Backbone as CSV, one residue per row, in Angstrom:
resi,resn,N_x,N_y,N_z,CA_x,CA_y,CA_z,C_x,C_y,C_z
1,UNK,-110.661,-162.032,82.343,-109.978,-161.062,81.479,-108.496,-161.393,81.391
2,UNK,-107.896,-161.753,82.532,-106.466,-162.047,82.593,-106.103,-163.246,81.742
3,UNK,-107.121,-164.200,81.595,-106.840,-165.389,80.805,-106.648,-165.051,79.333
4,UNK,-107.370,-163.990,78.894,-107.269,-163.622,77.475,-106.102,-162.690,77.191
5,UNK,-105.567,-162.050,78.245,-104.471,-161.088,78.053,-103.184,-161.790,77.611
6,UNK,-102.883,-162.921,78.266,-101.624,-163.605,77.990,-101.564,-164.111,76.558
7,UNK,-102.627,-164.843,76.076,-102.580,-165.266,74.659,-102.496,-164.100,73.696
8,UNK,-103.163,-163.002,74.003,-103.138,-161.836,73.106,-101.736,-161.263,73.001
9,UNK,-101.058,-161.165,74.131,-99.687,-160.650,74.142,-98.770,-161.567,73.351
10,UNK,-98.955,-162.894,73.529,-98.134,-163.852,72.802,-98.340,-163.749,71.302
11,UNK,-99.595,-163.564,70.918,-99.891,-163.428,69.488,-99.208,-162.198,68.919
12,UNK,-99.267,-161.077,69.658,-98.632,-159.841,69.194,-97.123,-160.011,69.075
13,UNK,-96.513,-160.664,70.081,-95.069,-160.879,70.081,-94.667,-161.747,68.900
14,UNK,-95.436,-162.855,68.686,-95.131,-163.744,67.575,-95.286,-163.046,66.236
15,UNK,-96.304,-162.187,66.142,-96.534,-161.446,64.903,-95.375,-160.496,64.614
16,UNK,-94.900,-159.807,65.648,-93.766,-158.895,65.494,-92.516,-159.662,65.054
17,UNK,-92.274,-160.818,65.714,-91.105,-161.625,65.361,-91.200,-162.132,63.924
18,UNK,-92.418,-162.535,63.532,-92.644,-163.055,62.178,-92.362,-161.978,61.125
19,UNK,-92.906,-160.786,61.358,-92.687,-159.678,60.417,-91.221,-159.249,60.395
20,UNK,-90.589,-159.243,61.572,-89.175,-158.864,61.657,-88.286,-159.835,60.901
21,UNK,-88.633,-161.129,60.986,-87.873,-162.167,60.294,-87.878,-161.928,58.789
22,UNK,-89.037,-161.674,58.213,-89.138,-161.460,56.777,-88.499,-160.147,56.344
23,UNK,-88.543,-159.138,57.228,-87.914,-157.852,56.903,-86.400,-158.015,56.777
24,UNK,-85.798,-158.745,57.739,-84.353,-158.948,57.741,-83.915,-159.720,56.500
25,UNK,-84.628,-160.802,56.158,-84.234,-161.611,55.003,-84.491,-160.908,53.688
26,UNK,-85.509,-160.033,53.688,-85.753,-159.250,52.483,-84.589,-158.295,52.224
27,UNK,-84.068,-157.677,53.285,-82.922,-156.777,53.151,-81.679,-157.547,52.721
28,UNK,-81.528,-158.742,53.280,-80.357,-159.569,52.941,-80.394,-159.970,51.464
29,UNK,-81.572,-160.379,50.974,-81.707,-160.780,49.573,-81.432,-159.615,48.632
30,UNK,-81.884,-158.417,49.045,-81.647,-157.232,48.218,-80.162,-156.944,48.108
31,UNK,-79.457,-157.106,49.249,-78.018,-156.871,49.265,-77.292,-157.876,48.395
32,UNK,-77.725,-159.160,48.462,-77.090,-160.191,47.648,-77.324,-159.950,46.171
33,UNK,-78.543,-159.528,45.828,-78.851,-159.241,44.428,-77.993,-158.116,43.910
34,UNK,-77.793,-157.103,44.777,-76.981,-155.961,44.375,-75.546,-156.370,44.138
35,UNK,-74.989,-157.199,45.054,-73.617,-157.659,44.909,-73.447,-158.546,43.690
36,UNK,-74.466,-159.395,43.454,-74.407,-160.278,42.299,-74.418,-159.496,41.012
37,UNK,-75.227,-158.439,40.998,-75.299,-157.600,39.802,-73.971,-156.917,39.542
38,UNK,-73.351,-156.386,40.615,-72.049,-155.720,40.462,-71.008,-156.704,39.982
39,UNK,-71.042,-157.915,40.556,-70.059,-158.919,40.179,-70.215,-159.299,38.723
40,UNK,-71.468,-159.392,38.276,-71.706,-159.723,36.887,-71.130,-158.696,35.955
41,UNK,-71.225,-157.431,36.322,-70.682,-156.376,35.482,-69.174,-156.498,35.385
42,UNK,-68.527,-156.835,36.514,-67.076,-156.947,36.516,-66.634,-158.154,35.695
43,UNK,-67.386,-159.254,35.825,-67.017,-160.467,35.116,-67.135,-160.281,33.616
44,UNK,-68.125,-159.482,33.193,-68.310,-159.280,31.767,-67.262,-158.376,31.153
45,UNK,-66.507,-157.668,31.980,-65.463,-156.796,31.447,-64.320,-157.630,30.923
46,UNK,-63.797,-157.353,29.720,-62.688,-158.135,29.177,-61.436,-158.062,30.026
47,UNK,-61.350,-157.053,30.869,-60.141,-156.854,31.655,-60.491,-156.778,33.136
48,UNK,-61.405,-157.647,33.559,-61.968,-157.585,34.897,-60.904,-157.580,35.981
49,UNK,-61.037,-156.665,36.933,-60.185,-156.644,38.107,-58.845,-155.986,37.928
50,UNK,-58.529,-155.470,36.768,-57.201,-154.896,36.583,-57.223,-153.437,36.148
51,UNK,-58.392,-152.866,35.965,-58.433,-151.488,35.487,-58.262,-150.485,36.631
52,UNK,-57.298,-149.610,36.500,-57.099,-148.585,37.523,-57.206,-147.176,36.931
53,UNK,-57.638,-147.083,35.673,-57.897,-145.795,35.030,-56.705,-144.843,35.146
54,UNK,-55.571,-145.366,34.776,-54.300,-144.652,34.814,-54.303,-143.426,33.911
55,UNK,-55.089,-143.471,32.834,-55.038,-142.430,31.809,-56.102,-141.337,31.989
56,UNK,-56.790,-141.341,33.110,-57.877,-140.376,33.285,-57.428,-138.938,33.076
57,UNK,-56.202,-138.611,33.468,-55.726,-137.226,33.369,-54.947,-136.970,32.077
58,UNK,-54.825,-137.996,31.200,-54.042,-137.861,29.981,-54.893,-137.274,28.857
59,UNK,-54.371,-136.241,28.227,-55.040,-135.662,27.063,-54.092,-135.762,25.881
60,UNK,-54.539,-136.385,24.806,-53.701,-136.588,23.622,-54.352,-135.900,22.421
61,UNK,-53.774,-136.144,21.264,-54.362,-135.627,20.023,-55.482,-136.530,19.507
62,UNK,-55.870,-137.497,20.325,-56.880,-138.457,19.902,-58.029,-138.492,20.913
63,UNK,-58.900,-137.501,20.860,-59.995,-137.428,21.838,-60.904,-138.643,21.819
64,UNK,-61.007,-139.315,20.661,-61.844,-140.512,20.613,-61.250,-141.624,21.480
65,UNK,-59.912,-141.686,21.541,-59.258,-142.652,22.443,-59.385,-142.188,23.893
66,UNK,-59.134,-140.907,24.125,-59.162,-140.363,25.488,-60.524,-140.559,26.141
67,UNK,-61.586,-140.559,25.330,-62.940,-140.626,25.868,-63.359,-142.041,26.252
68,UNK,-62.579,-143.030,25.895,-62.946,-144.414,26.217,-62.911,-144.637,27.723
69,UNK,-63.696,-145.602,28.205,-63.958,-145.698,29.640,-63.047,-146.648,30.413
70,UNK,-62.024,-147.195,29.781,-61.115,-148.102,30.502,-59.726,-148.033,29.891
71,UNK,-58.727,-148.290,30.707,-57.338,-148.180,30.264,-57.035,-149.077,29.060
72,UNK,-57.457,-150.343,29.138,-57.090,-151.262,28.064,-57.711,-150.832,26.735
73,UNK,-58.874,-150.213,26.778,-59.499,-149.722,25.547,-58.703,-148.553,24.976
74,UNK,-58.252,-147.671,25.862,-57.459,-146.526,25.417,-56.137,-146.999,24.817
75,UNK,-55.496,-147.970,25.466,-54.220,-148.483,24.970,-54.371,-149.120,23.594
76,UNK,-55.417,-149.909,23.423,-55.668,-150.517,22.112,-55.913,-149.441,21.062
77,UNK,-56.603,-148.403,21.460,-56.914,-147.307,20.542,-55.635,-146.570,20.130
78,UNK,-54.771,-146.226,21.113,-53.502,-145.551,20.794,-52.649,-146.435,19.882
79,UNK,-52.620,-147.736,20.167,-51.822,-148.654,19.371,-52.298,-148.667,17.917
80,UNK,-53.605,-148.735,17.732,-54.131,-148.762,16.360,-53.871,-147.442,15.634
81,UNK,-53.962,-146.333,16.363,-53.665,-145.021,15.756,-52.215,-144.983,15.278
82,UNK,-51.309,-145.517,16.105,-49.887,-145.522,15.753,-49.635,-146.347,14.506
83,UNK,-50.242,-147.526,14.453,-50.036,-148.410,13.298,-50.636,-147.792,12.037
84,UNK,-51.837,-147.231,12.160,-52.492,-146.608,10.997,-51.669,-145.441,10.451
85,UNK,-51.082,-144.673,11.393,-50.313,-143.489,10.992,-48.847,-143.813,10.722
86,UNK,-48.448,-145.066,10.979,-47.040,-145.468,10.853,-46.146,-144.542,11.671
87,UNK,-46.576,-144.277,12.904,-45.887,-143.314,13.769,-45.674,-143.938,15.145
88,UNK,-44.457,-144.383,15.409,-44.177,-145.071,16.676,-44.245,-144.147,17.881
89,UNK,-44.159,-142.834,17.672,-44.211,-141.916,18.816,-45.562,-142.009,19.527
90,UNK,-46.595,-142.398,18.795,-47.920,-142.537,19.414,-47.928,-143.713,20.385
91,UNK,-47.084,-144.706,20.131,-46.985,-145.850,21.052,-46.575,-145.380,22.448
92,UNK,-45.854,-144.261,22.527,-45.340,-143.785,23.810,-46.442,-143.315,24.751
93,UNK,-47.656,-143.177,24.241,-48.781,-142.867,25.132,-49.091,-144.051,26.051
94,UNK,-48.677,-145.238,25.642,-48.924,-146.440,26.442,-47.827,-146.532,27.492
95,UNK,-48.199,-146.457,28.760,-47.216,-146.330,29.837,-47.338,-147.459,30.855
96,UNK,-46.671,-148.579,30.612,-46.658,-149.639,31.627,-45.927,-149.164,32.878
97,UNK,-46.332,-149.667,34.007,-45.680,-149.296,35.261,-45.840,-150.432,36.253
98,UNK,-44.800,-150.675,37.041,-44.877,-151.735,38.043,-45.929,-151.445,39.100
99,UNK,-46.301,-150.185,39.253,-47.286,-149.820,40.268,-48.718,-150.050,39.786
100,UNK,-48.883,-150.371,38.491,-50.223,-150.553,37.947,-50.585,-152.030,37.918
101,UNK,-51.815,-152.341,38.310,-52.251,-153.735,38.266,-52.412,-154.219,36.838
102,UNK,-52.577,-153.306,35.882,-52.747,-153.696,34.480,-51.434,-153.623,33.712
103,UNK,-50.316,-153.586,34.417,-49.021,-153.399,33.769,-48.716,-154.488,32.750
104,UNK,-49.064,-155.750,33.079,-48.757,-156.853,32.158,-49.472,-156.661,30.824
105,UNK,-50.756,-156.290,30.901,-51.525,-156.067,29.679,-50.957,-154.883,28.914
106,UNK,-50.565,-153.843,29.618,-50.018,-152.650,28.973,-48.727,-152.951,28.243
107,UNK,-47.854,-153.753,28.841,-46.574,-154.049,28.202,-46.782,-154.818,26.904
108,UNK,-47.732,-155.743,26.876,-48.017,-156.472,25.643,-48.592,-155.549,24.579
109,UNK,-49.452,-154.623,24.990,-50.025,-153.679,24.029,-48.937,-152.786,23.462
110,UNK,-48.009,-152.350,24.290,-46.903,-151.515,23.827,-46.029,-152.292,22.848
111,UNK,-45.733,-153.545,23.177,-44.932,-154.381,22.285,-45.634,-154.577,20.947
112,UNK,-46.927,-154.831,20.973,-47.706,-154.987,19.743,-47.687,-153.703,18.921
113,UNK,-47.714,-152.575,19.615,-47.702,-151.279,18.942,-46.392,-151.089,18.184
114,UNK,-45.269,-151.280,18.865,-43.960,-151.144,18.210,-43.826,-152.132,17.047
115,UNK,-44.256,-153.358,17.258,-44.148,-154.384,16.229,-44.995,-154.033,15.007
116,UNK,-46.219,-153.572,15.258,-47.102,-153.217,14.157,-46.546,-152.102,13.297
117,UNK,-45.980,-151.078,13.956,-45.391,-149.963,13.207,-44.120,-150.432,12.500
118,UNK,-43.309,-151.246,13.178,-42.058,-151.753,12.583,-42.319,-152.498,11.283
119,UNK,-43.321,-153.352,11.298,-43.632,-154.127,10.099,-44.180,-153.238,8.988
120,UNK,-44.886,-152.199,9.383,-45.475,-151.317,8.367,-44.418,-150.470,7.670
121,UNK,-43.449,-149.984,8.451,-42.428,-149.108,7.845,-41.092,-149.841,7.648
122,UNK,-41.071,-151.131,7.987,-39.881,-151.979,7.820,-38.672,-151.383,8.545
123,UNK,-38.836,-151.215,9.843,-37.801,-150.600,10.674,-37.468,-151.530,11.844
124,UNK,-36.333,-152.211,11.748,-35.940,-153.174,12.776,-35.629,-152.521,14.115
125,UNK,-35.299,-151.243,14.115,-34.973,-150.575,15.381,-36.171,-150.575,16.325
126,UNK,-37.368,-150.624,15.760,-38.570,-150.672,16.604,-38.755,-152.052,17.222
127,UNK,-38.340,-153.103,16.496,-38.351,-154.448,17.094,-37.413,-154.477,18.295
128,UNK,-36.279,-153.790,18.161,-35.281,-153.779,19.233,-35.778,-153.020,20.464
129,UNK,-36.768,-152.156,20.298,-37.317,-151.423,21.435,-38.195,-152.305,22.310
130,UNK,-38.578,-153.451,21.785,-39.405,-154.382,22.560,-38.486,-155.173,23.483
131,UNK,-38.656,-155.008,24.768,-37.750,-155.623,25.740,-38.246,-156.992,26.178
132,UNK,-37.362,-157.725,26.839,-37.712,-159.050,27.336,-38.853,-158.986,28.342
133,UNK,-38.895,-157.910,29.125,-39.957,-157.794,30.127,-41.297,-157.514,29.471
134,UNK,-41.272,-157.053,28.241,-42.531,-156.849,27.519,-42.962,-158.169,26.877
135,UNK,-42.212,-158.625,25.887,-42.550,-159.915,25.288,-41.493,-160.350,24.289
136,UNK,-40.778,-161.422,24.617,-39.827,-161.988,23.665,-40.558,-162.505,22.445
137,UNK,-41.735,-163.090,22.664,-42.497,-163.661,21.552,-42.837,-162.593,20.517
138,UNK,-43.355,-161.462,20.974,-43.722,-160.385,20.050,-42.474,-159.817,19.385
139,UNK,-41.390,-159.680,20.156,-40.135,-159.164,19.607,-39.611,-160.080,18.502
140,UNK,-39.616,-161.380,18.789,-39.114,-162.344,17.809,-39.993,-162.385,16.560
141,UNK,-41.303,-162.331,16.744,-42.209,-162.314,15.598,-42.004,-161.057,14.756
142,UNK,-41.632,-159.975,15.423,-41.348,-158.720,14.727,-40.147,-158.904,13.786
143,UNK,-39.064,-159.473,14.301,-37.878,-159.727,13.461,-38.181,-160.744,12.359
144,UNK,-38.955,-161.768,12.705,-39.293,-162.778,11.708,-40.108,-162.156,10.575
145,UNK,-41.058,-161.295,10.949,-41.864,-160.628,9.930,-41.021,-159.775,9.003
146,UNK,-40.047,-159.077,9.571,-39.170,-158.234,8.745,-38.231,-159.070,7.893
147,UNK,-37.869,-160.247,8.378,-36.940,-161.087,7.611,-37.530,-161.465,6.256
148,UNK,-38.850,-161.513,6.176,-39.494,-161.855,4.906,-39.272,-160.778,3.857
149,UNK,-39.039,-159.552,4.311,-38.801,-158.446,3.379,-37.323,-158.245,3.079
150,UNK,-36.475,-158.805,3.958,-35.027,-158.606,3.804,-34.306,-159.949,3.856
151,UNK,-34.634,-160.814,2.906,-34.097,-162.172,2.925,-32.648,-162.261,2.470
152,UNK,-32.054,-161.111,2.201,-30.634,-161.120,1.835,-29.747,-160.805,3.038
153,UNK,-30.365,-160.603,4.210,-29.603,-160.194,5.392,-30.034,-161.054,6.575
154,UNK,-29.127,-161.899,7.096,-29.501,-162.778,8.205,-29.474,-162.071,9.554
155,UNK,-29.286,-160.749,9.555,-29.334,-159.960,10.792,-30.613,-160.237,11.564
156,UNK,-31.720,-160.359,10.844,-33.020,-160.529,11.495,-33.115,-161.880,12.180
157,UNK,-32.606,-162.912,11.529,-32.602,-164.240,12.149,-31.737,-164.246,13.406
158,UNK,-30.598,-163.603,13.332,-29.647,-163.614,14.449,-30.207,-162.910,15.687
159,UNK,-31.136,-162.010,15.501,-31.706,-161.265,16.632,-32.890,-161.968,17.282
160,UNK,-33.289,-163.084,16.736,-34.412,-163.834,17.300,-33.908,-164.719,18.445
161,UNK,-34.606,-164.705,19.570,-34.196,-165.450,20.759,-34.858,-166.826,20.865
162,UNK,-36.122,-166.909,20.481,-36.865,-168.164,20.613,-36.444,-169.132,19.507
163,UNK,-35.995,-170.325,19.883,-35.341,-171.205,18.916,-36.226,-171.604,17.749
164,UNK,-37.487,-171.962,18.021,-38.299,-172.449,16.899,-38.609,-171.322,15.911
165,UNK,-38.670,-170.072,16.395,-38.870,-168.939,15.490,-37.583,-168.669,14.716
166,UNK,-36.440,-168.801,15.402,-35.140,-168.636,14.733,-34.968,-169.693,13.641
167,UNK,-35.374,-170.930,13.942,-35.284,-171.997,12.947,-36.122,-171.687,11.708
168,UNK,-37.317,-171.159,11.950,-38.183,-170.786,10.822,-37.502,-169.728,9.961
169,UNK,-36.837,-168.792,10.594,-36.143,-167.719,9.882,-34.990,-168.285,9.051
170,UNK,-34.204,-169.180,9.646,-33.087,-169.785,8.911,-33.593,-170.585,7.708
171,UNK,-34.694,-171.281,7.907,-35.276,-172.074,6.822,-35.649,-171.164,5.648
172,UNK,-36.363,-170.081,5.951,-36.774,-169.143,4.894,-35.556,-168.526,4.213
173,UNK,-34.589,-168.140,5.028,-33.392,-167.480,4.502,-32.599,-168.422,3.603
174,UNK,-32.445,-169.663,4.070,-31.686,-170.641,3.301,-32.319,-170.909,1.947
175,UNK,-33.638,-171.124,1.942,-34.347,-171.405,0.692,-34.286,-170.202,-0.247
176,UNK,-34.555,-169.012,0.284,-34.606,-167.808,-0.548,-33.273,-167.491,-1.192
177,UNK,-32.185,-167.811,-0.494,-30.846,-167.465,-1.005,-30.063,-168.676,-1.504
178,UNK,-30.760,-169.821,-1.540,-30.099,-171.064,-1.942,-28.785,-171.248,-1.185
179,UNK,-28.905,-171.085,0.153,-27.715,-171.058,1.009,-27.801,-172.180,2.047
180,UNK,-27.162,-173.318,1.801,-27.229,-174.435,2.749,-26.595,-174.127,4.102
181,UNK,-25.727,-173.124,4.159,-25.108,-172.791,5.448,-26.152,-172.272,6.429
182,UNK,-27.200,-171.639,5.899,-28.287,-171.179,6.759,-29.136,-172.357,7.227
183,UNK,-29.335,-173.326,6.343,-30.072,-174.535,6.733,-29.352,-175.256,7.874
184,UNK,-28.038,-175.256,7.794,-27.231,-175.951,8.801,-27.335,-175.293,10.174
185,UNK,-27.800,-174.035,10.216,-27.944,-173.332,11.495,-29.221,-173.717,12.233
186,UNK,-30.089,-174.454,11.573,-31.328,-174.885,12.233,-30.980,-175.867,13.348
187,UNK,-31.310,-175.503,14.568,-31.030,-176.349,15.729,-32.172,-177.346,15.893
188,UNK,-31.810,-178.610,15.992,-32.839,-179.646,16.109,-33.294,-179.773,17.560
189,UNK,-34.534,-179.374,17.786,-35.151,-179.496,19.107,-36.235,-180.572,19.061
190,UNK,-36.957,-180.603,17.967,-38.021,-181.594,17.780,-37.790,-182.325,16.459
191,UNK,-38.581,-183.386,16.244,-38.477,-184.127,14.986,-38.865,-183.245,13.802
192,UNK,-39.751,-182.297,14.037,-40.152,-181.359,12.992,-38.987,-180.499,12.541
193,UNK,-38.140,-180.102,13.490,-36.952,-179.306,13.150,-36.002,-180.115,12.273
194,UNK,-35.879,-181.400,12.588,-34.985,-182.257,11.813,-35.473,-182.389,10.374
195,UNK,-36.782,-182.545,10.206,-37.361,-182.655,8.868,-37.189,-181.360,8.088
196,UNK,-37.431,-180.220,8.774,-37.289,-178.925,8.106,-35.838,-178.664,7.699
197,UNK,-34.926,-179.042,8.570,-33.512,-178.842,8.255,-33.114,-179.653,7.023
198,UNK,-33.536,-180.911,7.004,-33.195,-181.766,5.871,-33.867,-181.270,4.590
199,UNK,-35.114,-180.814,4.707,-35.842,-180.274,3.568,-35.135,-179.048,3.020
200,UNK,-34.678,-178.205,3.923,-33.950,-176.991,3.539,-32.656,-177.357,2.806
201,UNK,-31.911,-178.325,3.335,-30.663,-178.755,2.716,-30.910,-179.372,1.343
202,UNK,-31.986,-180.164,1.249,-32.316,-180.793,-0.032,-32.640,-179.731,-1.092
203,UNK,-33.410,-178.719,-0.677,-33.842,-177.694,-1.631,-32.695,-176.770,-2.065
204,UNK,-31.672,-176.698,-1.226,-30.525,-175.847,-1.578,-29.401,-176.651,-2.234
205,UNK,-29.669,-177.921,-2.485,-28.711,-178.760,-3.206,-27.521,-179.205,-2.394
206,UNK,-27.646,-179.188,-1.072,-26.521,-179.605,-0.228,-26.363,-181.115,-0.232
């Protein structure tokens, strides 16, 4: 009898270990699948890893924007409402903050909002509200866009900081006003600038 007891005990022990092994790995696989699924959801988000739902407590006159499920969606919504209504005060709903992980995205959305309204109502003061910490590029494009409507005033060109955008403004201004002095303000940074400057001078009869 004793001879059969030992193998029986060993079989039971091995069976328990075998079942325990598969139970542990089954739990591990389930956990990995769950984490992978969560990660996939985050990766598919256009603004993955930066949403802190800053606007959860904000109530505006735009419930369709307020009801959106992420900050960047709400900001885009407020920006479009402002541009559609030609009302820059709506842009003020967009609140960048150094304490927010999405601050960089918010500042660009705010700059786009001011620029969009500025171009719609032709108001350069809104371009000036766009600060360097938000976006020089958007600010400069705002002035350049307005310069097309006010080609008799080089104020817009003078307020542009980025040289190649400023050069484009001088080129347009010079041609529109047949003013070679504006062509002469084109700073040559690349060979393209040199060609544009000469083209501008040629067209203005310099």
